[in-house]
N, C-alpha and C positions, 0 to 999 in steps of 0.2 A: 327445874320446875318450881315456880313460885306460886304458892297457894292464893295470893291476893290478886294476881294478874288474870284478867278475863281473857281467855283465848277465844277467838272467833272462828268458828267453822260453820258447817251447814247446821240447820236446826236439828234437834234431836228427832230421831225417826221412831215410828211405832208401826206395828202391824197388828191385825186382829187375829185371834186364834184360828179363825176359819181360813186364813191365808197360809197356814202351816199344813203340810202334807200329812194325811192320816191322823190329824190332831185328835179326833174323837176316840182313837184306839188307845190313847194314854190312860193310865189309871187315874181315878178322880183326884187323888192327892197331887199328882204331877200337874194335872190341869189347873188345880187351885194355885199352886206355886207359880206356874207360868202366867196365869191370868193376873195374879197379884203383881208380878214383876212388870208385865206389859202395861198395867194401869199406871205405874210409876213413870213410864216413858212418856206419858201424856202431860206430865206436870212441869215440863220445861226446867228440869233440875240440872244444875251445873255439875262439873267434876270438882269436888271439894275434898282435898286431902285431909284425912283424919275424921271425916264426918260419917256417921252411920244413921243419920236422922234427916228425913226429907224436909222437916220443918225449918232446917237451917238454909234451905235453898239449894242444897247439893249434897253429894255423897261420893265416897271413893269406892273402888271396885269391891273390896272385901266388906265395906260398910253396906253396900247394896245387898250383897249375898246374906250378910248377917241380919239385916233388917227384914228382908223378905222371909227368911227361914224362921226368925224369931216370931214374926207376926203370924206364921202358919204352924206354930206348935213345936218347933225344934228349939227347945230352951237350952240345949247343950252346945249350940253352934258357937265356935270360937270367933273372935272379932277380926283377927288379921288373916291374910291369905295363906301365910306360911302355916299357921296353926289349923286353918281349915283343911289344908292339905294333909297335915298330920292326923287330923280327925278322921278323914276318909281312909288313910293308909292303915291306921290302927283297927278300923272296922273291917279291913280286908276288901274294900270296895273299889280299889284303884286299878286303872289300866294305864300302864306306861306307854308312851308313844315316842319312838326314836326316829321314825320315818318323817320325811318332809313331803310325802306324797298323799294327796287327798284320797286316793283309792287304796291306801295301805290296809292290810288285814287288821292292823292295830286299831283302826277306827270302827271295826265291824260291830263291836259291842256298845258303841255310843248311842245313848237313848235320850230323848227329850227329858229335861229336868236334871240331867247330869251336871256336875260342876266341872269346869274346865280350868286348867292351871298352867301358868307360864312362869319362867324365871327370866331374869335379865331385862325386865321392862324398865327398871330404873335402878340407880346405884344405891344399894343398901346392904348392910352387913347383917344377914339373917341366916339362921340355920333351922330347917332347910331353906335354901335360897329361892323360895317361891315368892314372887312379887305381884302376881296378877291372877284374878279369878273372875269367871263369868258363869252364867247359867245357859246351857245349851237348849235351844228351842226346837230344832229339827230342820227339815228342808222346807224352803219357801215354795209354794205351789207355782208361783209366777216364774221364778228364775231357776228352780231346782237346786239353788245354792243352800249350803248350811248357814244357819243364822243363830245368833246368841243374843242374850240381853244382859245388861249390866251398866256399870259406870266406867267410862274410859276417858283418858286424856289425849284423844286424837286418833282412835281407830276409825276404820271407814265402814260405811254402809252405802251400797249403791254407788260406789266410786267417789264418795265425798267424805272428807274428814269431819268427825263430830267430837265435841267435847261435852260430856255430860252423861246423863242416864238415858240410854237409847238402845235401839236394836242395832246390832253390828253384824257384818259378815264374819263367819268363822272360817279363817284360812290358816293353813300352816305357814309359819314364817319362812322366808327364803333363807338359803344358807348364809351364814355370816360372811361378810367381806373380810378376807384374811388381812388386808392391809388397812383396815378401818378400826381404829382403837375405841370407837364409840360403843355404847352398850348394844347388845344384840339379843333381842327377845328369842327365847326358845320355848316351844310348847312342850310341856313335860308329860301331860296326860289328863285323864278325866276319870270320874267315878260317880257312883250312886250316892246320894245323900244318906248318911247313916240313919237308920230307923225309919226309912221311907217304906211304907207297907203298900201292898196291893199291886206288886209287880206282876 
């Protein structure tokens, strides 16, 4: 992955809150975070490794989460995905997911506004080895599929690969190909933002 190369995929996707199932049932603070995140998807921002500032024209995954939460009153949010994961774990707000099935009981507690975490999305020596994060939006009314918002270097939405700040499909990764030495993303789990009130 080279930060200066522009990758071309489909344009960034956005949806409006009223396209999310039972959106109005969310607590006001969750709606505020989601609406702020969705506003950023309309700004044609690229995926820019190391950036947490939309004014630079792009952001990376943890930079997106950091910026959205900072702007909405969470001053203690860490900057990188590994530390964001630690932040949730220490608050006792984390749900581990080992299953690769969409209907697993492990996803039963997943709520809009939760942070989602992956490992193995790119090669980096980090402890814990969490490399990717996004904000869960809920289920789309139109497709009934789970969707999320954030910055990605090539995840898909509506069957098309996108590079930048966008809405994406939330799918569990397929099992790693045992004879494939390339990196293999693993979804590790999700959790409530620490200090989020009004549940």
